[in-house]
C-alpha positions in Angstrom: -48.5 24.6 -12.5 -47.6 20.9 -12.9 -49.6 18.3 -11.0 -46.4 16.9 -9.4 -45.4 20.4 -8.3 -48.9 20.9 -6.7 -48.7 17.6 -4.9 -45.2 18.3 -3.5 -46.3 21.7 -2.2 -49.7 20.6 -0.9 -51.7 22.4 -3.5 -55.0 20.7 -4.5 -56.0 20.5 -8.1 -57.8 23.7 -9.2 -56.5 25.8 -6.2 -54.0 27.7 -8.2 -54.7 31.4 -7.6 -53.3 34.8 -8.2 -52.2 35.0 -4.6 -50.1 31.8 -4.9 -48.4 33.0 -8.1 -47.8 36.3 -6.4 -46.2 34.5 -3.5 -43.9 32.6 -5.8 -42.7 35.6 -7.7 -42.6 38.1 -4.8 -39.3 39.3 -3.2 -37.5 38.9 -6.4 -38.7 35.4 -7.0 -36.4 34.0 -9.7 -35.8 37.3 -11.3 -32.1 37.2 -10.6 -31.8 34.1 -12.8 -31.9 34.5 -16.6 -32.1 32.1 -19.5 -28.6 30.7 -20.0 -27.5 31.1 -16.4 -25.8 28.1 -14.9 -27.3 26.9 -11.6 -25.6 24.7 -9.0 -28.1 23.5 -6.4 -29.1 20.5 -4.3 -31.7 18.0 -5.3 -34.8 18.6 -3.2 -36.9 15.7 -4.4 -36.8 13.0 -7.1 -40.3 12.6 -8.5 -41.7 10.1 -11.0 -41.0 12.3 -14.1 -39.3 15.4 -12.8 -36.5 16.3 -10.3 -36.8 19.4 -8.1 -33.7 21.5 -7.4 -33.1 24.3 -5.0 -32.0 27.3 -7.1 -31.3 29.6 -4.2 -34.3 31.7 -5.1 -38.0 31.7 -4.2 -38.7 29.4 -7.1 -37.5 25.8 -7.2 -35.9 24.5 -10.4 -37.5 21.6 -12.3 -35.7 19.3 -14.7 -37.0 16.3 -16.6 -35.9 13.1 -14.9 -35.2 11.6 -18.3 -32.2 14.0 -18.6 -30.6 12.6 -15.5 -30.7 8.9 -16.3 -27.5 6.8 -16.5 -26.5 4.2 -19.1 -28.7 1.6 -17.4 -31.8 3.8 -17.4 -31.7 4.6 -13.7 -31.8 8.1 -12.2 -28.2 9.2 -11.6 -29.1 11.6 -8.7 -30.8 11.3 -5.3 -32.1 13.7 -2.7 -29.3 15.9 -1.4 -27.0 15.6 -4.4 -25.6 18.7 -6.0 -26.3 19.2 -9.7 -25.2 21.8 -12.3 -27.8 22.7 -14.8 -28.8 25.6 -17.1 -31.8 27.9 -16.9 -33.9 27.3 -20.1 -37.2 28.9 -19.1 -39.6 29.8 -16.4 -43.3 29.4 -15.7 -45.7 29.1 -12.8 -44.4 25.6 -12.2 -40.9 26.9 -11.4 -37.7 27.5 -13.2 -37.1 25.1 -16.0 -33.6 23.6 -15.9 -31.8 21.4 -18.4 -28.4 19.9 -19.1 -28.6 21.3 -22.6 -31.2 22.3 -25.2 -32.1 19.2 -27.2 -34.8 17.5 -29.1 -37.2 19.2 -31.5 -37.1 23.0 -31.4 -37.7 26.0 -33.6 -35.7 28.9 -34.7 -36.8 30.9 -31.6 -35.1 28.3 -29.4 -31.9 28.5 -31.3 -31.9 32.3 -31.1 -32.5 32.0 -27.4 -29.6 29.5 -27.0 -27.3 31.8 -29.0 -28.3 34.9 -27.0 -28.1 33.2 -23.6 -25.0 31.1 -24.3 -27.0 27.9 -23.7 -25.4 24.6 -24.6 -27.2 22.8 -27.4 -27.1 19.1 -27.8 -26.0 17.8 -31.2 -25.0 14.6 -32.9 -21.9 14.6 -35.1 -23.2 13.0 -38.3 -20.1 13.1 -40.5 -16.9 14.9 -41.4 -16.8 17.5 -44.2 -14.3 19.9 -45.6 -12.9 21.9 -42.7 -15.0 20.3 -40.0 -18.2 18.4 -39.2 -21.8 18.1 -40.0 -23.8 18.2 -36.8 -27.5 17.7 -36.3 -29.0 20.1 -33.7 -32.8 20.5 -33.1 -33.3 18.6 -36.3 -31.3 21.2 -38.2 -27.9 20.9 -39.9 -25.1 22.9 -38.3 -21.4 23.2 -39.1 -18.6 22.8 -36.5 -15.1 23.8 -37.7 -12.5 21.1 -36.9 -10.7 23.6 -34.7 -13.8 24.0 -32.6 -14.7 20.4 -32.0 -12.3 20.1 -29.1 -9.9 22.2 -27.0 -7.0 20.0 -28.1 -5.5 19.3 -31.5 -7.6 16.8 -33.4 -5.5 14.0 -34.8 -8.3 11.8 -36.0 -11.6 13.6 -36.9 -13.4 10.3 -37.4 -13.3 9.6 -33.6 -16.0 12.2 -33.1 -18.4 10.9 -35.7 -21.5 9.3 -34.1 -21.0 11.0 -30.8 -23.7 13.2 -29.1 -22.0 16.3 -27.6 -22.9 19.8 -26.4 -22.1 22.9 -28.4 -22.6 26.7 -28.2 -24.3 28.4 -31.2 -21.8 31.0 -32.5 -23.5 32.0 -35.7 -27.2 31.9 -36.7 -28.0 33.4 -40.1 -30.5 33.1 -43.0 -33.3 32.0 -40.6 -31.5 28.9 -39.5 -30.0 27.9 -42.8 -26.5 28.9 -41.8 -25.7 27.7 -38.3 -22.1 27.5 -36.9 -21.5 25.9 -33.6 -18.5 25.4 -31.3 -17.8 22.8 -28.6 -14.4 24.3 -27.9 -15.9 27.6 -26.7 -18.1 25.6 -24.2 -15.1 23.6 -23.0 -13.0 26.7 -22.5 -15.8 28.4 -20.7 -16.3 25.5 -18.3 -12.5 25.3 -17.9 -12.3 28.9 -16.9 -15.1 28.4 -14.3 -13.4 25.3 -13.0 -10.0 27.0 -12.9 -11.3 29.9 -10.9 -12.9 27.5 -8.4 -9.9 25.3 -8.3 -7.4 28.1 -7.6 -9.5 29.3 -4.6 -9.8 25.8 -3.1 -6.4 24.1 -3.7 -2.7 24.8 -3.5 0.6 23.3 -4.5 1.3 20.1 -2.6 -2.4 19.1 -2.4 -3.4 15.6 -3.5 -6.1 15.4 -6.2 -7.9 12.6 -8.0 -8.8 12.6 -11.6 -9.3 10.6 -14.8 -6.7 10.0 -17.5 -8.2 11.7 -20.6 -5.3 11.6 -23.1 -1.8 10.2 -23.5 1.1 11.7 -25.4 4.7 10.8 -25.7 5.7 13.3 -23.0 3.0 12.5 -20.4 -0.6 11.9 -19.4 -3.4 14.5 -19.2 -5.6 14.0 -16.2 -9.0 15.7 -15.9 -9.3 17.0 -12.3 -12.5 18.9 -12.8 -14.9 19.2 -15.8 -12.9 21.2 -18.4 -9.8 21.4 -16.2 -6.8 19.1 -17.0 -3.4 18.7 -15.4 -0.3 17.1 -16.9 1.7 14.3 -15.4 5.0 14.4 -17.2 6.4 11.0 -18.2 9.1 11.4 -15.6 6.5 11.8 -12.9 4.3 8.9 -13.7 6.3 6.1 -12.0 9.6 5.5 -10.1 10.4 3.0 -12.8 11.6 4.0 -16.3 9.0 3.9 -19.0 9.3 4.6 -22.7 5.7 5.8 -23.1 2.9 6.7 -20.6 0.8 3.8 -22.1 3.1 1.4 -20.3 1.8 2.6 -16.9 -1.6 4.2 -17.4 -4.7 3.9 -19.7 -7.3 6.4 -20.9 -10.2 6.4 -18.5 -8.2 5.2 -15.5 -8.8 6.9 -12.2 -5.5 8.1 -10.7 -4.3 10.1 -7.7 -1.6 12.7 -8.0 0.1 15.5 -6.2 0.0 19.1 -7.4 3.6 20.2 -8.0 3.1 23.5 -9.9 0.3 25.9 -10.9 0.8 28.9 -13.2 -0.7 30.6 -16.2 0.4 30.6 -19.8 0.7 33.7 -22.1 -3.0 33.5 -22.7 -3.9 33.4 -19.1 -4.9 29.8 -19.1 -4.2 27.8 -15.9 -1.5 25.2 -16.2 -1.3 22.4 -13.6 1.7 20.1 -13.2 1.0 16.8 -11.4 3.1 13.9 -10.0 1.9 10.4 -9.5 5.4 9.3 -8.5 5.5 11.5 -5.4 2.5 9.7 -3.9 4.0 6.2 -4.5 6.5 4.7 -2.1 10.2 5.2 -3.0 11.6 1.8 -3.8 15.0 2.8 -2.4 13.3 3.0 1.1 13.0 -0.8 1.1 16.0 -1.7 -0.9 17.7 -3.5 2.0 14.8 -5.8 2.5 14.4 -6.4 -1.3 17.9 -7.1 -2.5 21.2 -8.3 -1.0 24.8 -8.5 -2.2 25.3 -11.8 -4.1 21.7 -12.0 -5.4 21.4 -13.1 -9.0 18.5 -11.2 -10.7 17.2 -10.3 -14.1 16.9 -6.7 -15.3 16.4 -4.5 -18.3 19.2 -2.4 -19.9 17.8 1.2 -19.7 20.8 3.3 -20.6 24.2 2.9 -22.2 27.3 4.9 -21.4 31.0 4.7 -22.6 31.9 3.1 -19.2 29.1 0.6 -18.9 25.3 -0.1 -18.9 22.6 0.9 -16.5 20.2 -2.0 -15.7 16.9 -1.6 -14.0 16.4 -4.6 -11.6 13.1 -3.2 -10.2 10.9 -0.2 -10.9 12.9 2.8 -9.9 16.1 0.7 -9.0 19.0 1.0 -11.5 22.4 -0.5 -11.1 25.6 -0.1 -13.1 27.3 -2.9 -15.0 30.8 -1.5 -15.6 32.3 -2.5 -19.0 34.9 -4.6 -17.1 32.0 -6.6 -15.6 30.3 -7.6 -18.8 31.9 -10.8 -19.9 34.5 -13.3 -19.1 34.3 -14.8 -22.6 34.5 -11.7 -24.8 36.6 -8.6 -24.9 34.2 -5.7 -24.6 35.5 -2.3 -25.6 32.1 -0.6 -26.0 29.0 -1.6 -24.1 26.9 -0.9 -27.2 28.8 -3.7 -29.0 27.7 -6.2 -26.3 24.2 -5.2 -25.1 21.4 -2.9 -26.3 18.7 -0.8 -24.6 15.7 -2.8 -23.7 17.5 -6.1 -23.6 16.8 -8.4 -20.6 20.0 -9.6 -18.9 21.0 -11.6 -15.9 23.2 -9.8 -13.3 24.7 -10.5 -10.0 24.6 -7.8 -7.3 28.2 -6.9 -6.2 27.5 -3.9 -3.9 24.6 -1.8 -2.6 24.9 1.8 -1.2 21.4 3.0 -0.2 22.6 6.4 0.9 24.2 7.2 -2.5 21.5 5.2 -4.3 24.1 3.1 -6.1 24.2 -0.6 -7.0 27.1 -2.3 -8.6 26.2 -5.2 -10.9 28.1 -7.9 -12.8 26.9 -9.7 -15.9 30.0 -11.9 -16.1 29.6 -13.2 -12.5 26.0 -14.0 -13.2 27.0 -16.0 -16.2 29.9 -17.8 -14.4 33.7 -17.8 -14.6 35.0 -20.3 -17.1 38.3 -20.3 -15.4 36.8 -21.9 -12.2 37.3 -25.5 -13.4 40.0 -24.9 -16.0 42.6 -26.9 -14.0 40.4 -30.0 -14.1 39.6 -29.6 -17.8 43.1 -29.0 -19.2 46.2 -31.1 -18.2 49.8 -30.7 -19.2 50.5 -32.6 -22.5 46.8 -32.7 -23.4 46.1 -32.4 -27.1 43.4 -29.7 -27.9 41.9 -27.9 -30.8 41.7 -24.1 -30.7 41.0 -21.0 -32.8 43.6 -18.4 -33.5 42.6 -15.0 -32.0 45.6 -12.9 -33.0 49.3 -12.9 -33.8 51.7 -10.9 -31.6 55.5 -10.4 -31.7 55.9 -12.7 -28.8 53.5 -15.4 -29.8 50.0 -16.5 -31.0 46.9 -16.2 -28.8 44.7 -19.3 -29.3 41.1 -19.6 -27.9 40.4 -23.0 -26.5 36.8 -22.2 -25.6 34.8 -19.0 -25.0 36.7 -17.1 -22.3 39.7 -19.4 -22.2 42.7 -18.3 -24.3 46.2 -19.8 -24.3 49.6 -18.4 -25.6 51.8 -20.3 -28.0 55.2 -18.5 -27.6 57.3 -17.7 -30.7 60.3 -19.2 -28.9 58.4 -22.6 -28.8 57.5 -22.4 -32.5 61.2 -21.7 -33.3 62.3 -24.9 -31.6 59.6 -27.0 -33.3 60.7 -29.6 -35.8 58.1 -28.3 -38.2 57.5 -24.6 -37.4 56.1 -23.6 -40.9 52.4 -24.5 -40.3 52.3 -22.4 -37.1 54.1 -19.4 -38.7 51.4 -19.3 -41.4 48.5 -19.2 -39.0 46.0 -16.2 -39.2 43.2 -15.1 -37.0 40.2 -17.5 -37.3 42.3 -20.5 -38.3 41.8 -23.8 -36.4 44.8 -25.5 -35.1 45.7 -28.6 -33.0 48.0 -27.8 -30.1 49.2 -29.2 -26.8 48.8 -27.8 -23.3 52.1 -26.8 -21.8 51.4 -25.3 -18.4 48.2 -24.2 -16.7 48.1 -21.4 -14.1 44.4 -21.0 -13.3 45.0 -18.5 -10.6 46.8 -16.2 -13.0 44.4 -17.0 -15.8 47.2 -18.2 -18.0 47.7 -21.2 -20.2 51.0 -21.8 -22.1 50.8 -23.9 -25.2 53.3 -26.0 -27.1 53.6 -27.7 -30.5 54.4 -31.1 -28.9 57.6 -31.6 -31.0 59.9 -29.0 -29.6 63.6 -29.6 -30.3 66.2 -29.6 -27.5 64.9 -29.4 -24.0 61.5 -31.1 -24.6 59.9 -28.4 -22.5 56.4 -29.8 -22.5 57.6 -33.3 -21.4 58.7 -32.1 -18.1 55.0 -31.3 -17.3 53.5 -34.4 -18.9 52.6 -37.7 -17.1 55.0 -40.6 -18.0 52.4 -42.5 -20.0 51.8 -39.4 -22.2 55.6 -39.0 -22.7 55.8 -42.7 -23.6 53.0 -42.4 -26.1 54.8 -39.5 -27.8 58.1 -41.4 -27.9 56.5 -44.4 -29.6 55.7 -42.3 -32.6 52.0 -42.0 -31.9 51.3 -45.8 -31.4 48.9 -44.8 -28.6 48.4 -46.6 -25.3 49.6 -50.0 -26.6 52.9 -48.5 -27.7 53.3 -46.8 -24.3 52.7 -50.1 -22.5 55.3 -51.9 -24.6 57.8 -49.1 -24.0 57.2 -49.2 -20.2 57.7 -53.1 -20.2 60.9 -52.7 -22.2 62.2 -50.1 -19.8 61.6 -52.5 -16.8 63.6 -55.3 -18.4 66.6 -53.0 -18.6 
């Protein structure tokens, strides 16, 4: 009987007697607990070197305090806490408990661990062909790569140097051939956790867990030791994400809602979770967040033949119809103008909260170049443009991005020198004159400036510009002389 046990139970040193031992072991004592059994009990007292646990029997459980220290060297439990430990032995001092068998031990301890299904603590020393070299009880053991974890192992090196718990699955040649499995232990704990979980929870319940692994299709969250649930990528956030790592990280504590529980072909419990259902729906506050006419920045998240969907806030997508993409370019296919992931400026044209629809415009956010065209272009003004294309009825010439004028074939035919215009091709640069501006109709007619006959363009031009042209290009001085000459007449 340990001195600490005697002190706690009021037993003076040297008073240990047959009667006391009989009292401890009477009425079944701890006979219903065997080596290897898992015990869940409350901490009765935290002593200087040991911790006493209520095992639910006549005998208290005793575990070395050193096993329950945290990373800072402090005891991780206190009176009243519930702990889960394994039975590793029993004597007059109580039932010996441990997190796992570790330290220096002989062959008998390994045989006991194998027979009782006791976890054995081991350090992964290195990788080898087909698995890992693991040191347990100062002996070399082999763990197949398929048995180091319950999931597929992508990088074996990530386990090297870690101290983990294993089950002994093979013990031969007096300890010279030892095979161990961590996966068997994980699956055993998962089965225990699953049974408890199914009894206590149901679909719709909220749970809290830790993100343990990320994959392209979602995030795995450990709800209980050995029991994971999957949050599909579509259920992580109201916003669109390309990979779970954009929203969560391994080790992060998260809350989720259970959406489905069933079992696979092997009888294993599968749990589907949703983090999104616990987060506020952004459409519930859309009216207070955005208004028609707002100019915002968003990300192109999907392309269709008829337009592009732009996310302007997490979970809020709007449509930019192909006709709303640009004033300055002719857009036939959205993919020719924008790409997924691109940041774009848009203007909100309409909001329909009930149908969850938002109409957006990229061209309105950029600005309409025709707004000030009447101020920039005057009849008779000489400009330089680029030929866009030739048509049967005339030549379309771009004056600036988004502003295109038409030089009619009838005007070219009346020109004193039509040849240079008839030889124009797309992409050519040409000097031309403004004929007539109809900003409201988004039309500009162009002229060559030397049309024979009716002098069509002169009827729109200011007198000084007409005079400048009639003086053979002498500029403003020529126009002034011509005006003075006309007055004398």
